[in-house]
VEXDREN-2710 file (C-alpha; in Angstrom, 1 decimal):
% VEXDREN-2710
k/r/px/py/pz
1/MET/22.8/17.5/9.3
2/GLU/23.1/13.8/10.0
3/ILE/20.7/13.0/7.1
4/LEU/23.2/14.7/4.8
5/TYR/26.0/12.4/5.9
6/LEU/23.7/9.4/5.5
7/MET/22.7/10.5/2.0
8/ILE/26.4/11.0/1.0
9/ILE/27.3/7.5/2.2
10/CYS/24.3/6.0/0.4
11/SER/25.1/7.7/-2.9
12/VAL/28.8/6.9/-2.8
13/SER/28.0/3.3/-2.0
14/LEU/25.5/3.0/-4.9
15/ALA/28.1/4.6/-7.2
16/VAL/30.7/2.0/-6.1
17/ILE/28.3/-0.8/-6.7
18/PHE/27.5/0.4/-10.2
19/LEU/31.2/0.8/-10.9
20/ILE/31.9/-2.8/-9.8
21/ILE/29.0/-4.1/-12.0
22/PHE/30.4/-2.1/-15.0
23/ILE/33.9/-3.4/-14.5
24/ILE/32.7/-7.0/-14.3
25/GLY/30.6/-6.5/-17.5
26/ALA/33.6/-5.0/-19.3
27/ARG/35.9/-7.8/-18.3
28/LYS/33.4/-10.4/-19.5
29/GLY/33.1/-8.8/-22.9
30/GLN/29.7/-7.3/-22.6
31/PHE/30.6/-4.1/-24.5
32/GLU/32.9/-5.7/-27.2
33/ASP/30.5/-5.7/-30.2
34/ASP/28.9/-2.3/-30.4
35/GLU/28.6/-2.0/-34.2
36/SER/26.8/-5.1/-35.4
37/PRO/23.4/-4.6/-33.8
38/ALA/23.1/-1.2/-35.5
39/VAL/24.2/-2.7/-38.9
40/ARG/22.1/-5.9/-38.6
41/ILE/18.8/-4.0/-39.1
42/LEU/20.0/-2.9/-42.5
43/PHE/20.2/-6.4/-43.9
44/ASP/17.1/-7.8/-45.6
45/ASP/15.6/-11.1/-44.6
46/GLU/15.6/-13.8/-47.2
47/VAL/12.6/-13.6/-49.5
48/LYS/10.4/-16.7/-49.3
49/THR/9.1/-18.1/-52.6
50/GLU/5.5/-19.1/-53.1
51/LYS/6.3/-22.8/-53.0
52/GLU/7.8/-22.5/-49.5
53/THR/4.8/-20.6/-48.1
54/LYS/2.2/-23.1/-49.3
55/THR/1.2/-25.9/-47.0
56/PRO/-0.8/-29.0/-47.9
57/GLY/-3.9/-27.7/-46.1
58/ASN/-3.7/-24.3/-47.6
59/LYS/-4.2/-24.8/-51.3
60/LYS/-4.8/-21.8/-53.6
61/GLU/-7.1/-22.4/-56.5
END
């Protein structure tokens, strides 16, 4: 029966630690921008032209 009390104390302590870490993260603004990472993947990268990709040592003939 004593192990049950020990396990309850450990689980409640761990839950309190996670709650404190969550509150600190929320106050510092960790969860403020939740939309832009999902939308950022939809934007295309800039298309490079052939002149930009050529280097002096890489000449195409």
